Backbone as CSV, one residue per row, in Angstrom:
resi,resn,N_x,N_y,N_z,CA_x,CA_y,CA_z,C_x,C_y,C_z
1,MET,0.838,-1.166,0.000,0.000,0.000,0.000,0.897,1.248,0.000
2,PRO,0.727,2.142,-0.969,1.584,3.316,-1.036,1.272,4.285,0.109
3,SER,2.320,4.917,0.615,2.101,5.887,1.695,1.623,7.208,1.098
4,ARG,0.775,7.843,1.830,0.248,9.127,1.376,0.983,10.250,2.099
5,ALA,1.658,11.055,1.329,2.339,12.207,1.914,1.339,13.343,2.029
6,ARG,1.313,13.928,3.183,0.404,15.042,3.401,1.056,16.332,2.906
7,LYS,0.332,17.072,2.105,0.863,18.324,1.589,0.707,19.408,2.645
8,VAL,1.789,20.101,2.907,1.770,21.213,3.849,1.809,22.494,3.038
9,PRO,0.815,23.366,3.219,0.807,24.602,2.436,2.004,25.479,2.775
10,GLN,2.559,26.111,1.777,3.682,27.021,1.940,3.182,28.447,1.720
11,ILE,3.500,29.324,2.642,3.123,30.731,2.488,4.391,31.553,2.610
12,THR,4.575,32.444,1.684,5.697,33.362,1.744,5.142,34.777,1.788
13,VAL,5.460,35.487,2.836,5.051,36.883,2.934,6.251,37.708,2.503
14,THR,6.085,38.449,1.421,7.221,39.176,0.864,7.215,40.648,1.210
15,SER,6.147,41.141,1.794,6.121,42.554,2.152,5.383,42.723,3.466
16,VAL,5.715,43.789,4.146,5.037,44.087,5.396,3.720,44.764,5.060
17,GLY,2.679,44.362,5.743,1.385,44.976,5.493,0.410,43.967,4.946
18,ALA,-0.801,44.375,4.783,-1.865,43.495,4.341,-2.280,43.845,2.927
19,PRO,-2.802,42.870,2.178,-3.267,43.188,0.838,-4.406,44.194,0.853
20,ASP,-5.184,44.188,1.911,-6.275,45.142,2.056,-5.869,46.130,3.141
21,PRO,-5.626,47.401,2.783,-5.139,48.347,3.784,-6.097,48.581,4.950
22,SER,-7.356,48.160,4.820,-8.278,48.350,5.937,-8.111,47.268,7.000
23,LEU,-7.335,46.213,6.713,-7.120,45.160,7.707,-6.172,45.642,8.789
24,LEU,-6.491,45.337,10.031,-5.589,45.598,11.133,-4.575,44.465,11.177
25,PRO,-3.405,44.655,11.793,-2.391,43.593,11.810,-2.911,42.260,12.331
26,GLU,-3.738,42.286,13.391,-4.224,41.012,13.940,-5.189,40.317,12.975
27,GLU,-5.962,41.108,12.221,-6.871,40.516,11.238,-6.091,39.938,10.064
28,PHE,-5.025,40.613,9.663,-4.168,40.099,8.597,-3.534,38.782,9.028
29,PHE,-3.040,38.714,10.279,-2.432,37.497,10.779,-3.432,36.340,10.768
30,GLN,-4.666,36.612,11.187,-5.694,35.576,11.175,-5.967,35.111,9.751
31,LEU,-5.998,36.047,8.808,-6.243,35.711,7.408,-5.157,34.802,6.853
32,ILE,-3.868,35.138,7.095,-2.818,34.279,6.549,-2.748,32.943,7.290
33,SER,-3.098,32.939,8.590,-3.141,31.672,9.332,-4.212,30.755,8.756
34,ASP,-5.391,31.314,8.501,-6.468,30.515,7.910,-6.053,29.960,6.556
35,ARG,-5.435,30.801,5.734,-5.008,30.347,4.404,-3.966,29.245,4.507
36,ALA,-3.053,29.348,5.470,-2.024,28.324,5.647,-2.640,26.989,6.034
37,LEU,-3.722,27.040,6.798,-4.385,25.813,7.238,-5.430,25.320,6.239
38,GLY,-5.605,26.071,5.154,-6.586,25.683,4.140,-8.018,25.969,4.552
39,ILE,-8.214,26.878,5.493,-9.551,27.211,5.960,-10.109,28.337,5.095
40,GLU,-11.255,28.091,4.532,-11.921,29.113,3.723,-13.010,29.751,4.576
41,ARG,-12.924,31.021,4.799,-13.939,31.750,5.547,-14.350,32.959,4.727
42,PRO,-15.587,33.342,4.829,-15.977,34.571,4.125,-15.267,35.760,4.757
43,TYR,-14.903,36.711,3.949,-14.228,37.898,4.453,-15.254,38.998,4.681
44,TYR,-15.293,39.485,5.888,-16.137,40.620,6.223,-15.218,41.771,6.594
45,PRO,-15.253,42.851,5.844,-14.358,43.970,6.175,-14.630,44.472,7.580
46,PRO,-13.566,44.900,8.275,-13.760,45.420,9.625,-14.523,46.735,9.579
47,PRO,-15.172,47.093,10.681,-15.863,48.378,10.707,-14.847,49.502,10.551
48,PRO,-15.284,50.629,10.051,-14.341,51.739,9.880,-13.706,52.142,11.207
49,LEU,-12.444,52.554,11.136,-11.738,52.935,12.350,-12.180,54.294,12.870
50,SER,-12.736,55.110,11.981,-13.174,56.430,12.442,-14.297,56.248,13.452
51,GLY,-14.228,57.002,14.515,-15.259,56.919,15.544,-14.996,55.848,16.585
52,ARG,-13.930,55.048,16.432,-13.610,54.015,17.425,-12.480,54.496,18.325
53,ARG,-12.593,54.195,19.610,-11.505,54.517,20.531,-10.272,53.708,20.162
54,CYS,-9.112,54.250,20.463,-7.862,53.584,20.136,-6.894,53.788,21.298
55,CYS,-6.089,52.777,21.570,-5.158,52.925,22.683,-3.720,53.047,22.200
56,LEU,-2.940,53.726,23.010,-1.489,53.782,22.868,-0.963,52.903,23.986
57,TYR,-0.138,51.913,23.650,0.384,51.022,24.676,1.906,51.047,24.678
58,ARG,2.454,50.837,25.864,3.900,50.740,26.037,4.188,49.433,26.766
59,PHE,5.180,48.690,26.272,5.614,47.456,26.924,6.988,47.684,27.559
60,PHE,7.143,47.224,28.809,8.390,47.398,29.551,8.929,46.037,29.996
61,ASN,10.260,45.948,30.168,10.847,44.718,30.717,10.910,44.826,32.240
62,THR,11.515,43.833,32.900,11.545,43.806,34.367,12.361,44.946,34.959
63,ASP,13.307,45.507,34.173,14.119,46.631,34.640,13.444,47.984,34.398
64,GLY,12.233,47.963,33.809,11.533,49.197,33.516,11.943,49.835,32.190
65,GLU,12.781,49.148,31.420,13.200,49.671,30.118,12.032,49.584,29.136
66,LEU,11.823,50.654,28.385,10.755,50.678,27.389,11.154,49.824,26.195
67,LEU,10.357,48.796,25.924,10.648,47.894,24.817,9.956,48.306,23.529
68,TYR,8.683,48.710,23.624,7.908,48.947,22.404,6.734,49.870,22.705
69,VAL,6.409,50.709,21.722,5.241,51.584,21.785,4.397,51.295,20.554
70,GLY,3.086,51.158,20.737,2.210,50.888,19.597,0.805,51.399,19.850
71,VAL,-0.036,51.278,18.815,-1.445,51.654,18.927,-2.317,50.500,18.441
72,SER,-3.534,50.432,18.974,-4.474,49.403,18.540,-5.879,49.755,19.004
73,VAL,-6.861,49.316,18.221,-8.249,49.433,18.661,-8.662,48.185,19.432
74,ASN,-7.858,47.121,19.350,-8.142,45.869,20.047,-6.833,45.375,20.662
75,LEU,-6.541,45.823,21.865,-5.263,45.523,22.495,-5.059,44.030,22.740
76,GLY,-6.091,43.331,23.130,-5.947,41.894,23.372,-5.495,41.146,22.126
77,ALA,-6.121,41.432,21.001,-5.735,40.786,19.747,-4.335,41.213,19.322
78,ARG,-4.003,42.484,19.532,-2.680,42.976,19.144,-1.598,42.316,19.981
79,LYS,-1.847,42.136,21.288,-0.875,41.458,22.140,-0.685,40.010,21.705
80,SER,-1.761,39.354,21.298,-1.651,37.977,20.798,-0.771,37.917,19.563
81,THR,-0.913,38.902,18.681,-0.089,38.949,17.485,1.374,39.176,17.850
82,HIS,1.638,40.105,18.774,3.018,40.325,19.221,3.598,39.043,19.820
83,LYS,2.786,38.342,20.598,3.262,37.119,21.254,3.755,36.101,20.227
84,ILE,3.103,36.048,19.094,3.454,35.084,18.049,4.558,35.603,17.128
85,LEU,4.505,36.872,16.767,5.393,37.396,15.724,6.592,38.205,16.216
86,SER,6.591,38.635,17.465,7.658,39.519,17.956,8.572,38.752,18.905
87,PRO,9.818,38.477,18.488,10.730,37.698,19.334,10.998,38.337,20.696
88,TRP,10.883,39.642,20.791,11.159,40.346,22.035,10.007,40.269,23.040
89,PHE,8.839,39.768,22.626,7.662,39.812,23.503,7.868,39.036,24.806
90,CYS,8.739,38.040,24.798,8.990,37.260,26.024,9.644,38.115,27.113
91,GLU,10.190,39.274,26.749,10.809,40.172,27.722,9.797,41.064,28.444
92,VAL,8.569,41.139,27.932,7.572,42.059,28.485,7.171,41.632,29.892
93,ALA,7.312,42.578,30.835,6.928,42.323,32.221,5.761,43.206,32.656
94,SER,5.606,44.360,32.008,4.508,45.257,32.358,4.129,46.102,31.154
95,GLU,2.976,46.738,31.270,2.501,47.584,30.182,1.792,48.798,30.768
96,LYS,1.736,49.840,29.955,0.989,51.048,30.305,0.097,51.357,29.113
97,VAL,-1.176,51.637,29.350,-2.138,51.855,28.272,-2.831,53.199,28.471
98,GLU,-2.896,53.977,27.398,-3.642,55.244,27.383,-4.675,55.156,26.270
99,TRP,-5.891,55.583,26.534,-6.952,55.539,25.521,-7.173,56.927,24.917
100,PHE,-7.443,56.942,23.621,-7.715,58.174,22.880,-9.052,58.029,22.166
101,ALA,-9.679,59.147,21.908,-10.995,59.137,21.252,-10.906,58.667,19.801
102,THR,-9.784,58.935,19.139,-9.641,58.559,17.722,-8.289,57.913,17.473
103,ARG,-8.207,57.163,16.392,-6.946,56.538,15.986,-5.917,57.601,15.612
104,SER,-6.350,58.672,14.965,-5.392,59.700,14.561,-4.742,60.353,15.786
105,GLU,-5.493,60.553,16.864,-4.913,61.094,18.098,-3.891,60.117,18.680
106,ALA,-4.220,58.831,18.674,-3.307,57.813,19.199,-2.041,57.717,18.346
107,LEU,-2.191,57.811,17.024,-1.021,57.752,16.132,-0.091,58.939,16.357
108,ALA,-0.657,60.119,16.580,0.164,61.302,16.857,0.923,61.124,18.174
109,ALA,0.244,60.602,19.187,0.887,60.365,20.484,1.960,59.282,20.363
110,GLU,1.699,58.254,19.542,2.685,57.186,19.325,3.949,57.761,18.685
111,SER,3.786,58.556,17.657,4.932,59.151,16.969,5.774,59.992,17.928
112,ALA,5.109,60.810,18.726,5.823,61.643,19.707,6.533,60.782,20.744
113,ALA,5.874,59.715,21.206,6.465,58.842,22.226,7.695,58.115,21.687
114,ILE,7.625,57.634,20.454,8.765,56.922,19.871,9.966,57.854,19.754
115,LYS,9.726,59.078,19.302,10.829,60.037,19.152,11.403,60.454,20.505
116,ALA,10.537,60.664,21.488,10.990,61.165,22.789,11.543,60.073,23.707
117,GLU,10.976,58.863,23.632,11.306,57.823,24.604,12.217,56.730,24.065
118,ASN,12.405,56.673,22.756,13.328,55.750,22.088,13.180,54.286,22.535
119,PRO,12.012,53.675,22.318,11.832,52.269,22.705,12.783,51.366,21.921
120,ARG,13.293,50.332,22.574,14.327,49.483,21.995,13.895,48.792,20.703
121,HIS,12.645,48.326,20.613,12.249,47.497,19.471,11.415,48.205,18.415
122,ASN,11.106,49.464,18.590,10.448,50.206,17.512,11.506,50.617,16.505
123,VAL,11.211,50.443,15.238,12.119,50.900,14.176,11.473,52.062,13.453
124,THR,10.223,51.891,13.035,9.511,52.957,12.343,9.291,54.124,13.288
125,GLY,9.601,55.322,12.822,9.365,56.512,13.608,10.564,56.996,14.393
126,LYS,11.619,56.172,14.477,12.816,56.634,15.171,13.536,57.647,14.301
127,PRO,14.266,58.576,14.915,14.931,59.618,14.136,15.859,59.077,13.047
128,ASN,16.601,58.011,13.303,17.515,57.467,12.307,17.332,55.962,12.236
129,ARG,16.485,55.510,11.329,16.170,54.080,11.220,17.393,53.255,10.888
130,SER,18.363,53.810,10.176,19.527,53.026,9.777,20.333,52.571,10.988
131,ASP,20.236,53.302,12.129,20.943,52.882,13.333,20.490,51.507,13.804
132,ALA,19.210,51.218,13.641,18.673,49.935,14.098,19.172,48.792,13.240
133,LEU,19.609,49.085,12.021,20.045,48.036,11.114,21.543,47.798,11.175
134,GLN,22.290,48.648,11.854,23.730,48.509,11.938,24.107,47.621,13.117
135,ALA,25.228,46.930,12.952,25.730,46.089,14.029,26.214,46.970,15.171
136,PRO,26.087,46.510,16.418,26.571,47.317,17.544,28.093,47.422,17.476
137,PRO,28.662,48.526,17.972,30.123,48.670,17.929,30.780,47.629,18.804
138,GLU,31.969,47.184,18.384,32.700,46.204,19.175,33.252,46.891,20.413
139,SER,33.236,46.175,21.522,33.734,46.772,22.763,35.250,46.845,22.714
140,GLU,35.780,47.885,23.320,37.234,48.061,23.342,37.786,47.365,24.580
141,HIS,38.947,46.744,24.418,39.571,46.015,25.546,40.629,46.842,26.192
C-alpha cells in the first residue's frame, strides 16, 4: 500500500502589510493563518476605524526599560499577534495603556512617544532608522 504524503501549504510573505489596507495587523495574521491551514472563511471587512476609541500602549521589561510603543483598537488581539510574531515579547513584564478618542490622536501620540522615549524594538518613527540596522560597535579592551 503506497504511503500518502500530506501536503503542507507554503506561504511566503514578501512585504510588510496586508493586501487590504483596511485590515488591522491582527486581522491580517488571522487571514494568513487561515489560508495556511486551508480554511476558507468569508471575508467581512472590519468596521471603519473612524469613531472608534484607540489605545497607545507601552511594553516594559523587568528593569523598567521601554521595549515597544504601539497603537491598537483591540489591544488583546494585538498582544496575541506580538506574542506570536515579535521575538522580544517574552521580555515584556509590564505595560501602560492610554486611551484616545480617535486613531489619529493615538497615532500622533505614538509618533511623539517613539521620538521622545526611544523604545528598543520600535524601528519605524525613530529619528535614524539606519541605526537599528547597523551592528553594535565592538567593545574596546
